[in-house]
Structures are given as C-alpha cells and as structure tokens.
PDB file as gemmi writes it, atoms N, CA and C in Angstrom:
CRYST1    1.000    1.000    1.000  90.00  90.00  90.00 P 1                      
ATOM      1  N   MET A   1      13.114 -44.729 -23.634  1.00  0.00           N  
ATOM      2  CA  MET A   1      12.076 -45.035 -24.604  1.00  0.00           C  
ATOM      3  C   MET A   1      11.382 -43.743 -25.039  1.00  0.00           C  
ATOM      4  N   ILE A   2      11.246 -43.571 -26.321  1.00  0.00           N  
ATOM      5  CA  ILE A   2      10.599 -42.387 -26.894  1.00  0.00           C  
ATOM      6  C   ILE A   2       9.081 -42.612 -26.896  1.00  0.00           C  
ATOM      7  N   LYS A   3       8.325 -41.591 -26.435  1.00  0.00           N  
ATOM      8  CA  LYS A   3       6.874 -41.722 -26.311  1.00  0.00           C  
ATOM      9  C   LYS A   3       6.159 -40.601 -27.064  1.00  0.00           C  
ATOM     10  N   PRO A   4       4.918 -40.842 -27.514  1.00  0.00           N  
ATOM     11  CA  PRO A   4       4.134 -39.774 -28.135  1.00  0.00           C  
ATOM     12  C   PRO A   4       4.031 -38.560 -27.211  1.00  0.00           C  
ATOM     13  N   GLY A   5       4.153 -37.387 -27.800  1.00  0.00           N  
ATOM     14  CA  GLY A   5       4.100 -36.137 -27.053  1.00  0.00           C  
ATOM     15  C   GLY A   5       5.452 -35.658 -26.565  1.00  0.00           C  
ATOM     16  N   GLN A   6       6.451 -36.502 -26.675  1.00  0.00           N  
ATOM     17  CA  GLN A   6       7.789 -36.151 -26.202  1.00  0.00           C  
ATOM     18  C   GLN A   6       8.472 -35.206 -27.181  1.00  0.00           C  
ATOM     19  N   ARG A   7       9.158 -34.194 -26.632  1.00  0.00           N  
ATOM     20  CA  ARG A   7       9.965 -33.297 -27.450  1.00  0.00           C  
ATOM     21  C   ARG A   7      11.274 -34.001 -27.762  1.00  0.00           C  
ATOM     22  N   VAL A   8      11.673 -33.966 -29.043  1.00  0.00           N  
ATOM     23  CA  VAL A   8      12.888 -34.644 -29.478  1.00  0.00           C  
ATOM     24  C   VAL A   8      13.684 -33.752 -30.415  1.00  0.00           C  
ATOM     25  N   VAL A   9      14.907 -34.207 -30.715  1.00  0.00           N  
ATOM     26  CA  VAL A   9      15.768 -33.544 -31.687  1.00  0.00           C  
ATOM     27  C   VAL A   9      16.231 -34.608 -32.674  1.00  0.00           C  
ATOM     28  N   VAL A  10      16.134 -34.274 -33.961  1.00  0.00           N  
ATOM     29  CA  VAL A  10      16.594 -35.168 -35.022  1.00  0.00           C  
ATOM     30  C   VAL A  10      17.476 -34.342 -35.959  1.00  0.00           C  
ATOM     31  N   GLY A  11      18.758 -34.655 -36.008  1.00  0.00           N  
ATOM     32  CA  GLY A  11      19.663 -33.906 -36.878  1.00  0.00           C  
ATOM     33  C   GLY A  11      19.697 -32.424 -36.576  1.00  0.00           C  
ATOM     34  N   GLY A  12      19.545 -32.072 -35.309  1.00  0.00           N  
ATOM     35  CA  GLY A  12      19.576 -30.664 -34.914  1.00  0.00           C  
ATOM     36  C   GLY A  12      18.239 -29.962 -35.031  1.00  0.00           C  
ATOM     37  N   HIS A  13      17.208 -30.654 -35.474  1.00  0.00           N  
ATOM     38  CA  HIS A  13      15.888 -30.053 -35.661  1.00  0.00           C  
ATOM     39  C   HIS A  13      14.929 -30.524 -34.576  1.00  0.00           C  
ATOM     40  N   PRO A  14      14.255 -29.592 -33.892  1.00  0.00           N  
ATOM     41  CA  PRO A  14      13.310 -29.979 -32.854  1.00  0.00           C  
ATOM     42  C   PRO A  14      12.019 -30.517 -33.466  1.00  0.00           C  
ATOM     43  N   GLY A  15      11.423 -31.461 -32.773  1.00  0.00           N  
ATOM     44  CA  GLY A  15      10.160 -32.030 -33.219  1.00  0.00           C  
ATOM     45  C   GLY A  15       9.397 -32.613 -32.051  1.00  0.00           C  
ATOM     46  N   ILE A  16       8.193 -33.080 -32.336  1.00  0.00           N  
ATOM     47  CA  ILE A  16       7.329 -33.714 -31.353  1.00  0.00           C  
ATOM     48  C   ILE A  16       6.970 -35.102 -31.875  1.00  0.00           C  
ATOM     49  N   VAL A  17       7.122 -36.112 -31.035  1.00  0.00           N  
ATOM     50  CA  VAL A  17       6.757 -37.475 -31.407  1.00  0.00           C  
ATOM     51  C   VAL A  17       5.238 -37.582 -31.402  1.00  0.00           C  
ATOM     52  N   VAL A  18       4.671 -38.173 -32.463  1.00  0.00           N  
ATOM     53  CA  VAL A  18       3.219 -38.352 -32.547  1.00  0.00           C  
ATOM     54  C   VAL A  18       2.877 -39.826 -32.412  1.00  0.00           C  
ATOM     55  N   ASP A  19       1.646 -40.083 -32.010  1.00  0.00           N  
ATOM     56  CA  ASP A  19       1.155 -41.451 -31.844  1.00  0.00           C  
ATOM     57  C   ASP A  19       1.120 -42.123 -33.221  1.00  0.00           C  
ATOM     58  N   PRO A  20       1.765 -43.271 -33.378  1.00  0.00           N  
ATOM     59  CA  PRO A  20       1.821 -43.930 -34.677  1.00  0.00           C  
ATOM     60  C   PRO A  20       0.532 -44.651 -35.072  1.00  0.00           C  
ATOM     61  N   ALA A  21      -0.455 -44.706 -34.176  1.00  0.00           N  
ATOM     62  CA  ALA A  21      -1.701 -45.411 -34.483  1.00  0.00           C  
ATOM     63  C   ALA A  21      -2.342 -44.843 -35.740  1.00  0.00           C  
ATOM     64  N   GLY A  22      -2.640 -45.706 -36.684  1.00  0.00           N  
ATOM     65  CA  GLY A  22      -3.273 -45.293 -37.929  1.00  0.00           C  
ATOM     66  C   GLY A  22      -2.312 -44.767 -38.974  1.00  0.00           C  
ATOM     67  N   LEU A  23      -1.032 -44.692 -38.654  1.00  0.00           N  
ATOM     68  CA  LEU A  23      -0.030 -44.213 -39.599  1.00  0.00           C  
ATOM     69  C   LEU A  23       0.803 -45.390 -40.098  1.00  0.00           C  
ATOM     70  N   ASP A  24       1.368 -45.251 -41.268  1.00  0.00           N  
ATOM     71  CA  ASP A  24       2.226 -46.288 -41.835  1.00  0.00           C  
ATOM     72  C   ASP A  24       3.665 -46.030 -41.384  1.00  0.00           C  
ATOM     73  N   VAL A  25       3.990 -46.458 -40.164  1.00  0.00           N  
ATOM     74  CA  VAL A  25       5.308 -46.225 -39.588  1.00  0.00           C  
ATOM     75  C   VAL A  25       6.097 -47.536 -39.640  1.00  0.00           C  
ATOM     76  N   PRO A  26       7.213 -47.551 -40.354  1.00  0.00           N  
ATOM     77  CA  PRO A  26       8.027 -48.775 -40.421  1.00  0.00           C  
ATOM     78  C   PRO A  26       8.530 -49.196 -39.038  1.00  0.00           C  
ATOM     79  N   GLU A  27       8.811 -50.481 -38.914  1.00  0.00           N  
ATOM     80  CA  GLU A  27       9.351 -51.007 -37.669  1.00  0.00           C  
ATOM     81  C   GLU A  27      10.669 -50.293 -37.343  1.00  0.00           C  
ATOM     82  N   ASP A  28      10.901 -50.053 -36.074  1.00  0.00           N  
ATOM     83  CA  ASP A  28      12.117 -49.374 -35.587  1.00  0.00           C  
ATOM     84  C   ASP A  28      12.211 -47.927 -36.049  1.00  0.00           C  
ATOM     85  N   HIS A  29      11.071 -47.307 -36.376  1.00  0.00           N  
ATOM     86  CA  HIS A  29      11.015 -45.895 -36.740  1.00  0.00           C  
ATOM     87  C   HIS A  29      10.101 -45.162 -35.765  1.00  0.00           C  
ATOM     88  N   VAL A  30      10.197 -43.847 -35.751  1.00  0.00           N  
ATOM     89  CA  VAL A  30       9.387 -42.984 -34.908  1.00  0.00           C  
ATOM     90  C   VAL A  30       8.723 -41.955 -35.814  1.00  0.00           C  
ATOM     91  N   ALA A  31       7.452 -41.624 -35.535  1.00  0.00           N  
ATOM     92  CA  ALA A  31       6.735 -40.592 -36.282  1.00  0.00           C  
ATOM     93  C   ALA A  31       6.972 -39.255 -35.588  1.00  0.00           C  
ATOM     94  N   VAL A  32       7.524 -38.282 -36.335  1.00  0.00           N  
ATOM     95  CA  VAL A  32       7.875 -36.984 -35.755  1.00  0.00           C  
ATOM     96  C   VAL A  32       7.234 -35.862 -36.566  1.00  0.00           C  
ATOM     97  N   TRP A  33       6.646 -34.895 -35.853  1.00  0.00           N  
ATOM     98  CA  TRP A  33       6.101 -33.708 -36.496  1.00  0.00           C  
ATOM     99  C   TRP A  33       7.034 -32.547 -36.210  1.00  0.00           C  
ATOM    100  N   TYR A  34       7.453 -31.861 -37.277  1.00  0.00           N  
ATOM    101  CA  TYR A  34       8.378 -30.727 -37.158  1.00  0.00           C  
ATOM    102  C   TYR A  34       7.668 -29.377 -37.289  1.00  0.00           C  
ATOM    103  N   GLY A  35       6.346 -29.375 -37.190  1.00  0.00           N  
ATOM    104  CA  GLY A  35       5.587 -28.132 -37.279  1.00  0.00           C  
ATOM    105  C   GLY A  35       5.203 -27.759 -38.699  1.00  0.00           C  
ATOM    106  N   GLU A  36       5.379 -28.671 -39.642  1.00  0.00           N  
ATOM    107  CA  GLU A  36       5.058 -28.395 -41.047  1.00  0.00           C  
ATOM    108  C   GLU A  36       3.634 -28.832 -41.385  1.00  0.00           C  
ATOM    109  N   PHE A  37       3.043 -28.145 -42.363  1.00  0.00           N  
ATOM    110  CA  PHE A  37       1.729 -28.501 -42.879  1.00  0.00           C  
ATOM    111  C   PHE A  37       1.821 -28.684 -44.391  1.00  0.00           C  
ATOM    112  N   SER A  38       0.994 -29.578 -44.931  1.00  0.00           N  
ATOM    113  CA  SER A  38       0.947 -29.788 -46.381  1.00  0.00           C  
ATOM    114  C   SER A  38       0.141 -28.656 -47.016  1.00  0.00           C  
ATOM    115  N   ALA A  39       0.113 -28.609 -48.336  1.00  0.00           N  
ATOM    116  CA  ALA A  39      -0.609 -27.554 -49.057  1.00  0.00           C  
ATOM    117  C   ALA A  39      -2.103 -27.558 -48.718  1.00  0.00           C  
ATOM    118  N   ASP A  40      -2.641 -28.725 -48.372  1.00  0.00           N  
ATOM    119  CA  ASP A  40      -4.067 -28.796 -48.035  1.00  0.00           C  
ATOM    120  C   ASP A  40      -4.338 -28.697 -46.527  1.00  0.00           C  
ATOM    121  N   GLY A  41      -3.314 -28.301 -45.750  1.00  0.00           N  
ATOM    122  CA  GLY A  41      -3.499 -28.013 -44.337  1.00  0.00           C  
ATOM    123  C   GLY A  41      -3.314 -29.179 -43.377  1.00  0.00           C  
ATOM    124  N   ARG A  42      -2.908 -30.340 -43.882  1.00  0.00           N  
ATOM    125  CA  ARG A  42      -2.684 -31.486 -42.995  1.00  0.00           C  
ATOM    126  C   ARG A  42      -1.272 -31.427 -42.416  1.00  0.00           C  
ATOM    127  N   GLN A  43      -1.113 -31.963 -41.199  1.00  0.00           N  
ATOM    128  CA  GLN A  43       0.221 -32.025 -40.597  1.00  0.00           C  
ATOM    129  C   GLN A  43       1.105 -32.950 -41.436  1.00  0.00           C  
ATOM    130  N   ARG A  44       2.336 -32.528 -41.688  1.00  0.00           N  
ATOM    131  CA  ARG A  44       3.314 -33.375 -42.374  1.00  0.00           C  
ATOM    132  C   ARG A  44       4.122 -34.084 -41.295  1.00  0.00           C  
ATOM    133  N   ILE A  45       3.954 -35.386 -41.212  1.00  0.00           N  
ATOM    134  CA  ILE A  45       4.622 -36.191 -40.193  1.00  0.00           C  
ATOM    135  C   ILE A  45       5.636 -37.078 -40.879  1.00  0.00           C  
ATOM    136  N   ARG A  46       6.847 -37.030 -40.415  1.00  0.00           N  
ATOM    137  CA  ARG A  46       7.936 -37.794 -41.030  1.00  0.00           C  
ATOM    138  C   ARG A  46       8.278 -38.995 -40.161  1.00  0.00           C  
ATOM    139  N   THR A  47       8.570 -40.120 -40.801  1.00  0.00           N  
ATOM    140  CA  THR A  47       9.058 -41.274 -40.059  1.00  0.00           C  
ATOM    141  C   THR A  47      10.574 -41.256 -40.102  1.00  0.00           C  
ATOM    142  N   VAL A  48      11.172 -41.498 -38.947  1.00  0.00           N  
ATOM    143  CA  VAL A  48      12.617 -41.396 -38.783  1.00  0.00           C  
ATOM    144  C   VAL A  48      13.116 -42.650 -38.062  1.00  0.00           C  
ATOM    145  N   PRO A  49      14.248 -43.220 -38.500  1.00  0.00           N  
ATOM    146  CA  PRO A  49      14.802 -44.349 -37.747  1.00  0.00           C  
ATOM    147  C   PRO A  49      15.003 -43.946 -36.284  1.00  0.00           C  
ATOM    148  N   ALA A  50      14.568 -44.800 -35.377  1.00  0.00           N  
ATOM    149  CA  ALA A  50      14.631 -44.496 -33.938  1.00  0.00           C  
ATOM    150  C   ALA A  50      16.040 -44.144 -33.487  1.00  0.00           C  
ATOM    151  N   GLU A  51      17.047 -44.696 -34.121  1.00  0.00           N  
ATOM    152  CA  GLU A  51      18.432 -44.429 -33.703  1.00  0.00           C  
ATOM    153  C   GLU A  51      18.853 -42.978 -33.928  1.00  0.00           C  
ATOM    154  N   TYR A  52      18.131 -42.228 -34.762  1.00  0.00           N  
ATOM    155  CA  TYR A  52      18.464 -40.827 -35.024  1.00  0.00           C  
ATOM    156  C   TYR A  52      17.726 -39.857 -34.113  1.00  0.00           C  
ATOM    157  N   VAL A  53      16.825 -40.377 -33.278  1.00  0.00           N  
ATOM    158  CA  VAL A  53      15.968 -39.535 -32.439  1.00  0.00           C  
ATOM    159  C   VAL A  53      16.527 -39.489 -31.019  1.00  0.00           C  
ATOM    160  N   THR A  54      16.737 -38.270 -30.510  1.00  0.00           N  
ATOM    161  CA  THR A  54      17.192 -38.118 -29.131  1.00  0.00           C  
ATOM    162  C   THR A  54      16.209 -37.205 -28.390  1.00  0.00           C  
ATOM    163  N   PRO A  55      15.961 -37.481 -27.119  1.00  0.00           N  
ATOM    164  CA  PRO A  55      15.089 -36.603 -26.344  1.00  0.00           C  
ATOM    165  C   PRO A  55      15.681 -35.192 -26.264  1.00  0.00           C  
ATOM    166  N   ALA A  56      14.815 -34.186 -26.271  1.00  0.00           N  
ATOM    167  CA  ALA A  56      15.281 -32.809 -26.108  1.00  0.00           C  
ATOM    168  C   ALA A  56      15.898 -32.677 -24.729  1.00  0.00           C  
ATOM    169  N   ALA A  57      17.052 -32.050 -24.650  1.00  0.00           N  
ATOM    170  CA  ALA A  57      17.830 -31.998 -23.410  1.00  0.00           C  
ATOM    171  C   ALA A  57      17.335 -30.965 -22.410  1.00  0.00           C  
ATOM    172  N   ASP A  58      16.840 -29.845 -22.888  1.00  0.00           N  
ATOM    173  CA  ASP A  58      16.484 -28.781 -21.954  1.00  0.00           C  
ATOM    174  C   ASP A  58      15.003 -28.463 -21.991  1.00  0.00           C  
ATOM    175  N   GLU A  59      14.575 -27.682 -21.010  1.00  0.00           N  
ATOM    176  CA  GLU A  59      13.184 -27.277 -20.928  1.00  0.00           C  
ATOM    177  C   GLU A  59      12.894 -26.262 -22.032  1.00  0.00           C  
ATOM    178  N   PRO A  60      11.660 -26.270 -22.538  1.00  0.00           N  
ATOM    179  CA  PRO A  60      11.329 -25.297 -23.594  1.00  0.00           C  
ATOM    180  C   PRO A  60      11.272 -23.880 -23.042  1.00  0.00           C  
ATOM    181  N   ASP A  61      11.453 -22.915 -23.922  1.00  0.00           N  
ATOM    182  CA  ASP A  61      11.319 -21.499 -23.581  1.00  0.00           C  
ATOM    183  C   ASP A  61       9.881 -21.127 -23.906  1.00  0.00           C  
ATOM    184  N   VAL A  62       9.025 -21.093 -22.904  1.00  0.00           N  
ATOM    185  CA  VAL A  62       7.603 -20.830 -23.095  1.00  0.00           C  
ATOM    186  C   VAL A  62       7.368 -19.319 -23.062  1.00  0.00           C  
ATOM    187  N   TYR A  63       6.657 -18.811 -24.067  1.00  0.00           N  
ATOM    188  CA  TYR A  63       6.339 -17.391 -24.101  1.00  0.00           C  
ATOM    189  C   TYR A  63       4.893 -17.197 -24.531  1.00  0.00           C  
ATOM    190  N   HIS A  64       4.352 -16.012 -24.229  1.00  0.00           N  
ATOM    191  CA  HIS A  64       2.942 -15.708 -24.523  1.00  0.00           C  
ATOM    192  C   HIS A  64       2.856 -14.428 -25.311  1.00  0.00           C  
TER     193      HIS A  64                                                      
END                                                                             
C-alpha cells in the first residue's frame, strides 16, 4: 500500500506521495510531487493511476 511521505518511482521519475486530503484526486489514483513548483511558487502535484506507482527500491543518497 502506497502511503503519504513514501518515496516512489513513476515512469522512471522519482517522487514523493502527498496526502490527498483537500486535493481533487480521482479514485484509484495517487497524488505525487516531483519537486516542481508553479510560476506562483505553489507545489505542482500530479495525480497518477495507482497501477503506475511503485515504491522506490533503494535507500536515498543523503548529502549535506
């Protein structure tokens, strides 16, 4: 089961699942943020059919 905050991959692109509360997310879809922002500075969150979303397989490479 995919959960908010989970790192995922969609079509080879990494993303983070966001909480769908307050968003217009169709049934059987997941809200994913790919790190994009709109022209006015809001996060661009895309809804994706759940069948295309897979959990990220490996640990992230954390750097400072």
